[in-house]
C-alpha positions in Angstrom: 112.2 60.3 107.9 111.6 64.0 108.8 114.7 66.2 109.1 114.7 69.3 111.3 116.7 72.5 110.7 117.1 75.7 112.6 118.8 79.1 112.2 119.7 81.8 114.7 118.0 85.1 114.1 119.8 88.3 115.1 117.2 89.1 117.7 118.0 85.9 119.6 115.1 83.9 118.4 115.4 80.6 116.5 113.8 79.9 113.1 112.8 76.3 112.5 111.9 74.2 109.5 111.3 70.5 108.8 111.3 68.5 105.6 110.9 64.9 104.7 112.8 65.1 101.4 115.1 68.2 101.4 118.2 69.2 103.2 118.7 72.9 103.9 122.0 74.6 104.3 121.0 78.3 104.3 118.1 80.6 104.9 117.4 84.2 103.8 116.1 86.5 106.6 115.0 90.1 106.5 113.6 93.0 108.5 110.8 95.1 107.0 111.6 98.8 106.3 109.6 101.3 108.3 110.8 104.1 106.1 109.6 102.4 103.0 106.2 101.6 104.5 105.8 105.3 105.4 106.9 106.4 101.9 104.4 104.0 100.3 101.5 105.0 102.6 102.1 108.7 102.4 102.7 109.0 98.6 100.7 106.3 96.8 101.4 105.5 93.2 99.2 106.5 90.3 98.0 102.9 90.0 97.0 102.8 93.7 95.2 106.2 93.4 93.2 104.7 90.5 92.3 101.7 92.6 91.2 103.9 95.5 89.1 106.0 93.1 87.5 102.8 91.9 86.9 101.7 95.5 85.2 105.1 96.2 82.8 104.6 93.3 82.1 101.0 94.4 81.2 102.1 98.0 79.2 105.1 96.6 77.2 102.7 94.4 76.1 100.7 97.5 75.2 103.9 99.4 73.1 105.3 96.5 71.6 101.9 95.6 72.9 101.7 92.1 75.1 98.7 92.7 73.8 95.6 90.8 74.6 93.4 93.8 71.7 95.0 95.6 69.2 93.7 93.0 67.9 90.2 94.0 68.3 87.4 91.6 65.7 84.6 91.2 67.6 82.3 93.6 67.4 85.0 96.3 63.7 84.9 96.2 63.1 81.1 96.2 62.4 81.0 100.0 61.7 83.5 102.6 64.9 82.5 104.4 67.0 83.1 101.3 65.3 86.5 100.8 66.0 87.4 104.4 69.7 86.4 104.1 70.0 88.4 100.9 68.4 91.5 102.6 70.7 91.1 105.6 73.7 90.9 103.4 72.7 94.0 101.4 72.1 95.9 104.6 75.5 94.9 105.9 77.2 96.0 102.6 75.4 99.4 102.7 76.4 100.0 106.3 80.0 99.1 105.7 80.1 101.4 102.6 78.5 104.2 104.6 81.2 103.8 107.2 84.0 103.8 104.6 82.6 107.0 103.1 81.9 108.8 106.3 83.2 112.3 106.1 84.0 112.0 102.4 82.3 114.4 100.0 84.3 113.3 96.9 86.9 110.7 95.7 89.8 113.0 96.8 88.4 113.1 100.3 88.1 109.3 100.3 91.7 108.9 99.0 93.0 111.1 101.8 91.1 109.2 104.4 92.5 105.9 103.1 96.0 107.5 103.0 95.6 108.5 106.7 94.3 105.0 107.6 97.4 103.5 105.9 99.7 105.8 107.8 97.9 104.9 111.1 98.3 101.2 110.2 102.0 101.5 109.6 102.4 103.3 113.0 100.4 100.5 114.7 102.6 97.9 113.1 105.7 99.8 114.4 104.2 99.9 117.9 103.7 96.1 117.6 107.3 95.6 116.8 106.8 94.5 113.2 109.8 96.5 111.9 112.2 95.1 114.5 111.2 91.5 113.9 113.1 89.2 111.5 111.3 87.1 108.9 112.5 84.0 107.2 112.0 84.6 103.5 113.1 81.2 102.4 115.2 78.1 103.0 117.7 76.9 100.4 119.8 73.8 99.9 122.7 75.6 98.2 124.5 79.0 98.8 123.9 80.2 95.2 120.2 79.8 95.6 120.4 81.9 98.8 122.3 84.6 97.0 119.7 84.7 94.2 116.8 85.0 96.7 118.6 87.6 98.8 119.3 89.7 95.7 115.7 89.6 94.7 114.5 91.0 98.1 117.4 93.5 98.5 116.3 95.3 95.3 112.7 95.7 96.3 113.0 98.3 99.1 110.4 96.6 101.2 113.0 95.2 103.5 115.7 97.3 105.1 118.1 94.5 105.9 118.4 91.2 104.1 120.9 88.5 105.2 121.9 85.0 104.5 122.4 82.7 107.5 123.6 79.1 107.7 121.1 76.5 108.7 122.0 73.5 110.9 120.4 70.1 111.2 119.1 69.2 114.6 
């Protein structure tokens, strides 16, 4: 038999969960951190900068034609329809890469463009109310499991407020 559970979120909404085999007593809820999102978007890590430099080289390889994916394999040439699909796919990849590299003369320009895109995305998320919404991070059957999960998310910085709430069976 299916059991149903619910929690009250601080914004007045209700979180719901069902289970055929488990009983939940608690849930961990959180709000995302706008400040952390801005920090990450505006000052990316060395690892992320390396990924973005790699992405720049990848897009550039499509634009200059040196990407191996643009070379047809034997199965691309078996039928005229397959060749046409392959050519269409290559053209779409080239156009998408040209768009991504628009206005970028070097990898540093591309990284700055991506950084500005990331900041714009964070602001769009803010306008959509993402940073005011509450998310259910997990449902637990015991208080100690809730404490463990809450501690895990409190130490990440991604969330500005992490709480444990009691669940009730309905």
